[in-house]
C-alpha positions in Angstrom: 27.9 -9.0 16.5 24.7 -8.8 14.7 26.4 -7.6 11.6 24.7 -4.1 11.3 26.2 -1.5 9.1 26.0 1.1 11.9 26.2 -0.8 15.1 27.2 2.3 17.1 23.5 3.5 17.2 22.6 0.6 19.4 23.5 0.3 23.0 22.8 -2.8 25.3 20.9 -3.0 28.5 24.2 -3.8 30.1 25.7 -0.5 28.6 22.8 1.4 29.9 22.9 -0.1 33.5 26.7 0.7 33.6 26.1 4.3 32.5 23.0 5.2 34.8 25.0 7.8 36.9 26.6 9.4 33.9 24.1 12.2 33.5 26.4 15.0 32.4 27.1 13.4 29.1 24.4 10.9 28.5 20.6 11.4 28.6 18.3 8.3 28.7 14.9 9.3 27.1 11.8 7.2 27.5 9.2 7.6 24.9 6.1 5.4 24.7 2.9 4.8 22.9 1.2 4.9 26.3 2.1 8.2 27.6 1.2 7.4 31.2 3.5 4.4 31.3 6.5 6.3 32.4 4.8 7.3 35.7 4.4 3.6 36.6 8.1 3.1 36.6 11.0 4.0 34.4 14.8 3.3 34.3 16.6 5.7 36.8 17.7 9.0 35.5 15.6 8.6 32.4 13.7 11.7 31.1 10.2 11.4 29.7 9.4 12.7 26.2 5.8 12.6 25.3 5.3 12.1 21.6 2.2 14.1 21.7 2.8 17.0 24.0 6.4 17.5 23.4 7.1 16.6 19.8 4.1 17.7 17.9 2.6 21.1 17.3 -0.4 21.7 19.4 -2.5 23.1 16.4 -1.0 22.2 13.2 -0.3 18.5 12.1 3.4 19.1 12.1 6.4 18.9 14.6 7.5 21.6 16.8 9.7 24.3 15.4 13.3 24.9 16.0 12.9 27.4 19.0 10.4 24.9 20.8 12.9 22.0 20.2 15.7 24.0 21.7 13.5 24.7 24.7 12.6 21.0 25.0 16.2 20.1 25.1 17.3 22.8 27.5 14.7 21.7 30.1 15.7 18.1 29.8 19.5 19.0 30.3 20.4 18.0 26.8 23.2 19.9 25.0 24.3 19.5 21.5 27.0 17.3 22.4 25.0 15.1 24.7 24.6 11.4 23.9 20.8 10.7 23.8 19.7 7.0 24.4 16.1 6.2 23.6 14.1 3.4 24.8 10.3 2.6 25.3 7.4 0.3 25.0 6.2 -1.6 22.1 9.7 -3.0 21.0 11.0 0.6 20.7 8.4 1.7 18.3 8.1 5.1 19.8 11.6 5.3 20.7 12.5 5.1 17.1 9.9 7.8 16.3 11.6 10.2 19.0 15.0 9.3 17.4 13.7 10.2 14.0 12.4 13.6 15.1 15.7 14.3 16.9 17.5 13.6 13.6 15.1 16.1 11.9 16.7 18.7 14.1 20.2 17.3 13.5 21.0 16.0 16.9 24.4 14.2 16.2 24.7 11.5 18.8 21.4 9.5 19.1 21.1 5.9 20.1 18.6 3.3 20.9 18.7 0.8 23.8 18.2 -2.6 21.9 15.2 -4.6 23.4 13.6 -1.4 25.0 11.5 -1.6 28.2 10.5 -5.2 27.4 14.0 -6.4 27.7 15.0 -4.3 30.6 12.0 -5.6 32.8 12.6 -9.2 31.6 16.0 -9.0 32.9 14.8 -7.8 36.3 16.7 -4.5 36.2 16.1 -1.4 38.4 13.0 0.8 37.9 11.9 3.8 39.8 9.1 6.3 39.9 11.3 9.2 40.9 11.3 11.8 38.2 15.0 13.2 37.8 15.7 16.8 37.6 18.5 18.0 35.4 20.4 21.3 35.3 19.2 23.5 32.4 21.2 23.1 29.4 22.0 25.4 26.4 21.0 24.0 23.1 21.4 25.5 19.6 19.2 23.5 17.0 20.0 23.2 13.4 17.3 24.0 10.9 14.9 21.2 10.7 16.0 19.0 7.9 12.7 17.7 6.6 14.0 17.2 3.1 16.6 14.7 4.2 14.6 12.0 6.0 11.0 13.0 5.6 8.6 12.7 2.6 5.6 14.8 1.9 2.6 13.8 0.0 3.7 15.4 -3.3 7.0 13.8 -3.1 5.2 10.5 -2.5 3.0 11.0 -5.6 6.2 11.6 -7.6 7.7 8.5 -6.0 4.6 6.5 -7.1 4.8 7.6 -10.7 8.5 7.1 -11.0 8.0 3.5 -9.5 10.5 3.9 -6.7 10.0 1.5 -3.7 7.4 2.2 -1.1 7.3 0.1 2.2 3.8 -0.1 3.9 4.8 -1.1 7.4 1.1 -1.7 8.7 -0.6 -4.9 9.6 -1.7 -7.0 6.6 -5.3 -6.2 7.3 -4.7 -2.4 7.0 -2.5 -3.0 3.9 -5.6 -4.9 2.2 -8.0 -2.3 3.0 -9.9 -4.4 5.6 -9.0 -2.1 8.5 -8.4 1.6 8.8 -6.4 1.3 12.0 -4.4 -1.2 13.9 -6.3 -4.4 14.8 -8.3 -4.0 18.0 -8.4 -0.2 17.8 -11.1 2.1 16.8 -11.4 2.2 13.0 -11.1 5.8 12.2 -8.9 8.4 10.7 -9.2 7.8 6.9 -12.2 7.8 4.4 -10.7 5.1 2.4 -8.8 1.8 3.1 -6.0 0.1 1.2 -2.5 1.1 0.4 -0.5 3.4 -1.8 -0.1 2.1 -5.4 2.8 -0.2 -5.6 3.7 -0.4 -2.0 4.8 -3.6 -0.6 3.7 -4.9 2.9 6.4 -5.5 5.6 4.8 -5.0 9.0 7.3 -3.2 11.3 7.3 -5.7 14.0 8.9 -8.4 11.8 12.3 -6.6 12.4 12.2 -7.6 16.1 13.0 -10.8 17.8 11.0 -12.3 20.7 13.0 -10.6 23.2 12.3 -7.1 22.0 15.8 -6.7 20.5 16.3 -6.2 16.7 16.9 -9.2 14.5 20.3 -9.7 13.1 21.4 -8.1 9.9 21.1 -11.5 7.9 17.7 -12.0 9.1 16.7 -8.3 8.2 18.1 -8.7 4.8 16.1 -11.9 4.2 13.0 -9.9 5.0 13.7 -6.6 3.0 16.0 -7.9 0.2 15.3 -11.5 -0.5 11.6 -11.3 -0.1 10.9 -7.8 -1.3 14.0 -7.2 -3.5 15.0 -3.9 -2.0 18.7 -2.6 -2.1 20.8 -0.3 -0.1 21.0 1.9 -3.2 17.2 2.4 -3.6 15.3 5.4 -3.0 12.7 4.3 -0.4 9.7 5.7 1.3 8.1 4.1 4.4 4.7 4.8 5.8 2.1 3.5 8.2 -0.9 5.4 9.6 0.7 8.5 11.1 4.3 7.8 10.7 5.3 6.3 14.0 5.6 2.6 12.9 7.4 3.6 9.8 9.9 5.5 11.8 11.0 2.1 13.2 11.4 0.7 9.8 13.3 3.8 8.6 15.7 3.3 11.5 16.2 -0.5 10.5 16.7 0.4 6.8 19.0 3.4 7.4 21.2 2.3 10.3 21.0 -1.5 10.7 21.1 -2.3 7.0 23.0 1.0 5.8 20.3 2.2 3.2 21.5 5.5 2.1 18.2 7.2 0.9 15.1 6.3 3.1 12.5 8.8 4.0 9.6 8.4 6.5 6.3 9.7 5.1 4.7 10.8 8.4 1.4 12.0 6.8 1.0 8.2 5.9 -2.4 6.6 5.6 -4.4 9.3 7.6 -3.4 11.7 4.8 -3.3 9.6 1.8 -6.5 7.8 2.7 -8.4 11.2 2.9 -6.8 12.8 -0.4 -9.0 13.1 -3.5 -7.7 11.3 -6.7 -4.6 9.6 -5.3 -3.7 6.2 -6.5 -4.9 3.5 -4.0 -4.9 -0.2 -4.2 -7.5 -1.8 -2.1 -7.7 -5.8 -2.7 -10.7 -6.0 -0.3 -12.8 -4.0 -2.9 -11.5 -5.6 -6.0 -12.8 -9.1 -5.6 
Protein backbone atom coordinates (compact mmCIF):
# COMPACT_ATOMS: atom_id res chain seq x y z
CA UNK A 1 0.00 0.00 0.00
CA UNK A 2 2.97 2.32 0.47
CA UNK A 3 4.36 1.60 -2.98
CA UNK A 4 7.59 -0.15 -2.00
CA UNK A 5 9.56 -2.17 -4.52
CA UNK A 6 9.99 -5.04 -2.02
CA UNK A 7 7.04 -4.81 0.39
CA UNK A 8 7.60 -8.40 1.48
CA UNK A 9 10.46 -7.35 3.78
CA UNK A 10 8.07 -5.45 6.05
CA UNK A 11 5.42 -6.86 8.35
CA UNK A 12 2.81 -4.92 10.32
CA UNK A 13 2.26 -4.95 14.06
CA UNK A 14 -1.03 -6.76 13.31
CA UNK A 15 0.88 -9.49 11.48
CA UNK A 16 3.26 -9.93 14.40
CA UNK A 17 0.38 -10.07 16.90
CA UNK A 18 -1.28 -12.78 14.83
CA UNK A 19 1.91 -14.85 14.65
CA UNK A 20 3.21 -14.63 18.22
CA UNK A 21 2.68 -18.34 18.88
CA UNK A 22 4.28 -19.51 15.62
CA UNK A 23 7.75 -20.06 17.02
CA UNK A 24 8.54 -23.07 14.83
CA UNK A 25 8.91 -21.11 11.60
CA UNK A 26 9.10 -17.49 12.77
CA UNK A 27 11.55 -15.89 15.14
CA UNK A 28 11.02 -12.38 16.47
CA UNK A 29 14.32 -10.66 17.23
CA UNK A 30 14.59 -7.48 19.26
CA UNK A 31 17.75 -5.43 18.77
CA UNK A 32 18.17 -2.03 20.44
CA UNK A 33 20.64 0.77 20.91
CA UNK A 34 19.92 0.42 24.64
CA UNK A 35 21.02 -3.15 25.28
CA UNK A 36 19.20 -3.18 28.65
CA UNK A 37 15.83 -2.21 27.17
CA UNK A 38 14.81 -5.78 26.33
CA UNK A 39 14.87 -6.77 30.01
CA UNK A 40 12.34 -4.04 30.88
CA UNK A 41 9.75 -5.61 28.58
CA UNK A 42 9.57 -7.03 25.07
CA UNK A 43 7.14 -8.65 22.67
CA UNK A 44 6.25 -12.19 23.80
CA UNK A 45 8.48 -14.89 22.30
CA UNK A 46 11.01 -12.37 21.04
CA UNK A 47 14.67 -13.29 21.25
CA UNK A 48 17.23 -10.66 22.16
CA UNK A 49 20.28 -10.07 19.97
CA UNK A 50 22.76 -7.62 21.44
CA UNK A 51 24.53 -5.64 18.72
CA UNK A 52 27.69 -5.44 20.83
CA UNK A 53 27.94 -8.85 22.48
CA UNK A 54 26.31 -10.98 19.80
CA UNK A 55 27.12 -9.43 16.41
CA UNK A 56 30.61 -7.99 16.85
CA UNK A 57 33.97 -9.65 17.37
CA UNK A 58 35.19 -9.07 20.92
CA UNK A 59 38.73 -8.10 19.84
CA UNK A 60 38.84 -6.97 16.21
CA UNK A 61 36.62 -4.22 14.88
CA UNK A 62 34.72 -6.61 12.70
CA UNK A 63 31.73 -8.91 12.82
CA UNK A 64 31.63 -12.42 14.16
CA UNK A 65 32.79 -15.20 11.85
CA UNK A 66 30.68 -17.88 10.18
CA UNK A 67 31.13 -20.41 12.99
CA UNK A 68 30.11 -17.91 15.67
CA UNK A 69 27.12 -16.77 13.60
CA UNK A 70 25.94 -20.36 13.22
CA UNK A 71 26.21 -20.82 16.99
CA UNK A 72 24.24 -17.60 17.60
CA UNK A 73 21.50 -18.86 15.31
CA UNK A 74 21.45 -22.34 16.82
CA UNK A 75 21.04 -21.16 20.40
CA UNK A 76 18.22 -18.83 19.37
CA UNK A 77 16.38 -21.64 17.61
CA UNK A 78 16.92 -20.19 14.14
CA UNK A 79 17.35 -22.53 11.18
CA UNK A 80 18.27 -21.56 7.63
CA UNK A 81 14.61 -21.55 6.61
CA UNK A 82 13.32 -19.58 9.64
CA UNK A 83 11.57 -16.28 8.96
CA UNK A 84 13.38 -13.75 11.16
CA UNK A 85 11.45 -10.57 12.01
CA UNK A 86 13.49 -7.73 13.50
CA UNK A 87 12.23 -4.81 15.57
CA UNK A 88 13.68 -2.44 18.12
CA UNK A 89 14.02 1.04 19.54
CA UNK A 90 14.93 4.29 17.78
CA UNK A 91 12.55 3.68 14.84
CA UNK A 92 14.13 0.31 14.04
CA UNK A 93 17.58 1.80 13.61
CA UNK A 94 19.32 -1.17 15.29
CA UNK A 95 16.81 -3.65 13.92
CA UNK A 96 17.97 -2.66 10.44
CA UNK A 97 21.57 -3.02 11.57
CA UNK A 98 20.91 -6.59 12.74
CA UNK A 99 19.00 -7.26 9.49
CA UNK A 100 22.06 -6.05 7.54
CA UNK A 101 24.44 -8.31 9.50
CA UNK A 102 22.14 -11.30 8.90
CA UNK A 103 22.27 -10.50 5.19
CA UNK A 104 26.08 -10.50 5.34
CA UNK A 105 25.72 -14.18 6.21
CA UNK A 106 23.10 -14.80 3.56
CA UNK A 107 20.07 -15.48 5.73
CA UNK A 108 17.26 -15.64 3.23
CA UNK A 109 14.03 -14.61 4.95
CA UNK A 110 14.64 -11.43 6.94
CA UNK A 111 11.89 -8.92 7.66
CA UNK A 112 11.34 -5.80 9.76
CA UNK A 113 8.28 -4.96 11.86
CA UNK A 114 7.27 -1.56 10.55
CA UNK A 115 7.13 0.95 13.39
CA UNK A 116 9.27 -1.03 15.83
CA UNK A 117 8.88 -0.86 19.60
CA UNK A 118 7.48 2.65 19.37
CA UNK A 119 4.45 1.64 17.32
CA UNK A 120 3.87 -1.59 19.23
CA UNK A 121 3.80 0.27 22.56
CA UNK A 122 1.68 3.13 21.20
CA UNK A 123 -0.94 0.59 20.19
CA UNK A 124 -1.02 -0.83 23.73
CA UNK A 125 -0.01 -4.29 22.69
CA UNK A 126 1.21 -7.09 24.93
CA UNK A 127 4.67 -6.93 26.51
CA UNK A 128 6.43 -9.36 28.83
CA UNK A 129 9.64 -9.74 30.82
CA UNK A 130 9.66 -13.50 30.39
CA UNK A 131 12.69 -14.64 28.43
CA UNK A 132 11.67 -17.37 25.98
CA UNK A 133 13.58 -20.62 25.53
CA UNK A 134 13.75 -22.22 22.10
CA UNK A 135 14.85 -25.70 21.06
CA UNK A 136 18.38 -25.61 19.71
CA UNK A 137 18.43 -25.45 15.92
CA UNK A 138 20.86 -26.52 13.22
CA UNK A 139 22.27 -23.73 11.09
CA UNK A 140 24.63 -23.85 8.13
CA UNK A 141 25.95 -20.35 7.38
CA UNK A 142 27.04 -19.11 4.00
CA UNK A 143 30.40 -17.44 3.59
CA UNK A 144 30.15 -13.87 4.83
CA UNK A 145 29.34 -11.81 1.73
CA UNK A 146 31.14 -8.59 2.64
CA UNK A 147 31.76 -7.71 -1.01
CA UNK A 148 28.04 -7.48 -1.83
CA UNK A 149 26.63 -5.05 0.71
CA UNK A 150 29.63 -3.80 2.67
CA UNK A 151 32.18 -1.16 1.67
CA UNK A 152 35.73 -0.94 3.01
CA UNK A 153 37.89 2.18 3.20
CA UNK A 154 39.88 1.49 0.02
CA UNK A 155 36.66 0.92 -1.89
CA UNK A 156 35.28 4.17 -0.49
CA UNK A 157 38.43 5.99 -1.61
CA UNK A 158 37.90 4.65 -5.14
CA UNK A 159 34.27 5.65 -4.87
CA UNK A 160 35.30 9.23 -4.07
CA UNK A 161 37.76 9.51 -6.95
CA UNK A 162 35.27 8.04 -9.39
CA UNK A 163 32.59 10.50 -8.17
CA UNK A 164 29.98 7.90 -7.28
CA UNK A 165 27.22 8.93 -4.84
CA UNK A 166 27.96 8.93 -1.11
CA UNK A 167 25.19 9.45 1.45
CA UNK A 168 26.17 10.72 4.90
CA UNK A 169 23.21 9.85 7.14
CA UNK A 170 24.45 11.60 10.29
CA UNK A 171 23.05 14.79 11.79
CA UNK A 172 23.73 18.07 9.94
CA UNK A 173 26.02 19.13 12.81
CA UNK A 174 28.18 16.03 12.35
CA UNK A 175 28.17 16.47 8.58
CA UNK A 176 29.34 20.08 8.89
CA UNK A 177 32.14 19.08 11.26
CA UNK A 178 30.70 20.82 14.32
CA UNK A 179 30.25 17.51 16.18
CA UNK A 180 32.13 14.21 16.17
CA UNK A 181 29.20 12.22 17.55
CA UNK A 182 25.42 12.52 17.65
CA UNK A 183 24.03 15.61 19.40
CA UNK A 184 23.82 15.13 23.15
CA UNK A 185 26.52 12.43 23.23
CA UNK A 186 30.20 12.59 24.26
CA UNK A 187 32.21 14.04 21.39
CA UNK A 188 34.74 11.31 20.84
CA UNK A 189 35.81 8.69 18.37
CA UNK A 190 37.50 10.70 15.60
CA UNK A 191 40.36 13.17 15.40
CA UNK A 192 38.76 15.17 12.59
CA UNK A 193 35.26 16.40 11.90
CA UNK A 194 33.46 16.90 8.62
CA UNK A 195 32.36 14.50 5.91
CA UNK A 196 33.81 12.41 3.09
CA UNK A 197 34.48 14.55 0.06
CA UNK A 198 31.44 14.72 -2.22
CA UNK A 199 28.98 13.14 0.21
CA UNK A 200 25.46 14.52 0.50
CA UNK A 201 23.71 14.73 3.86
CA UNK A 202 20.40 12.90 4.35
CA UNK A 203 19.86 12.16 8.06
CA UNK A 204 18.62 8.60 8.44
CA UNK A 205 15.59 9.59 10.53
CA UNK A 206 14.05 11.54 7.64
CA UNK A 207 12.90 8.19 6.24
CA UNK A 208 10.56 7.62 9.19
CA UNK A 209 7.09 9.01 9.92
CA UNK A 210 5.83 10.25 13.29
CA UNK A 211 4.51 6.84 14.32
CA UNK A 212 7.90 5.20 13.77
CA UNK A 213 6.90 3.50 10.52
CA UNK A 214 8.68 4.10 7.23
CA UNK A 215 7.41 6.87 4.99
CA UNK A 216 5.75 5.98 1.70
CA UNK A 217 7.82 5.26 -1.39
CA UNK A 218 6.74 8.56 -2.94
CA UNK A 219 7.87 10.45 0.16
CA UNK A 220 11.18 8.60 0.17
CA UNK A 221 11.78 9.29 -3.53
CA UNK A 222 11.15 12.96 -2.90
CA UNK A 223 13.96 12.92 -0.33
CA UNK A 224 16.57 10.79 -2.08
CA UNK A 225 15.80 11.38 -5.75
CA UNK A 226 14.14 14.76 -6.13
CA UNK A 227 16.29 16.47 -3.48
CA UNK A 228 19.57 14.61 -3.96
CA UNK A 229 19.36 13.33 -7.51
CA UNK A 230 19.93 9.66 -6.71
CA UNK A 231 18.73 6.92 -9.03
CA UNK A 232 18.03 3.18 -8.53
CA UNK A 233 20.84 2.45 -11.00
CA UNK A 234 23.45 4.37 -9.00
CA UNK A 235 26.39 2.76 -7.20
CA UNK A 236 25.75 4.15 -3.70
CA UNK A 237 27.72 4.00 -0.45
CA UNK A 238 26.04 5.07 2.79
CA UNK A 239 27.89 5.81 6.03
CA UNK A 240 27.46 7.36 9.48
CA UNK A 241 29.72 7.09 12.55
CA UNK A 242 30.03 3.32 13.05
CA UNK A 243 27.68 1.97 10.35
CA UNK A 244 24.51 1.55 12.37
CA UNK A 245 22.45 4.54 11.19
CA UNK A 246 23.61 3.95 7.63
CA UNK A 247 22.31 0.37 7.74
CA UNK A 248 18.85 1.92 8.15
CA UNK A 249 19.37 4.02 5.00
CA UNK A 250 20.83 0.98 3.21
CA UNK A 251 17.60 -0.88 4.03
CA UNK A 252 15.44 1.98 2.75
CA UNK A 253 17.31 2.37 -0.53
CA UNK A 254 17.76 -1.35 -1.18
CA UNK A 255 14.38 -2.77 -0.25
CA UNK A 256 11.85 0.03 -0.12
CA UNK A 257 13.09 1.90 -3.21
CA UNK A 258 14.69 -1.02 -5.02
CA UNK A 259 18.22 0.33 -5.53
CA UNK A 260 20.36 -2.45 -6.94
CA UNK A 261 23.83 -1.50 -5.71
CA UNK A 262 23.98 0.01 -2.22
CA UNK A 263 26.74 -0.76 0.26
CA UNK A 264 27.10 0.19 3.89
CA UNK A 265 30.49 1.58 4.94
CA UNK A 266 30.50 0.38 8.53
CA UNK A 267 33.97 1.77 9.20
CA UNK A 268 32.24 5.12 8.72
CA UNK A 269 33.42 8.29 10.41
CA UNK A 270 35.29 6.67 13.30
CA UNK A 271 37.58 5.18 10.68
CA UNK A 272 37.59 7.91 8.01
CA UNK A 273 37.97 10.74 10.53
CA UNK A 274 41.12 9.07 11.91
CA UNK A 275 42.84 8.21 8.62
CA UNK A 276 45.85 10.15 7.40
CA UNK A 277 45.56 12.02 4.13
CA UNK A 278 42.02 11.09 3.08
CA UNK A 279 39.76 13.66 1.38
CA UNK A 280 37.61 15.43 3.98
CA UNK A 281 35.31 18.41 3.61
CA UNK A 282 34.72 20.44 6.76
CA UNK A 283 32.51 23.51 6.28
CA UNK A 284 32.98 24.53 9.91
CA UNK A 285 36.72 25.04 9.29
CA UNK A 286 36.49 26.67 5.87
CA UNK A 287 34.90 29.94 6.92
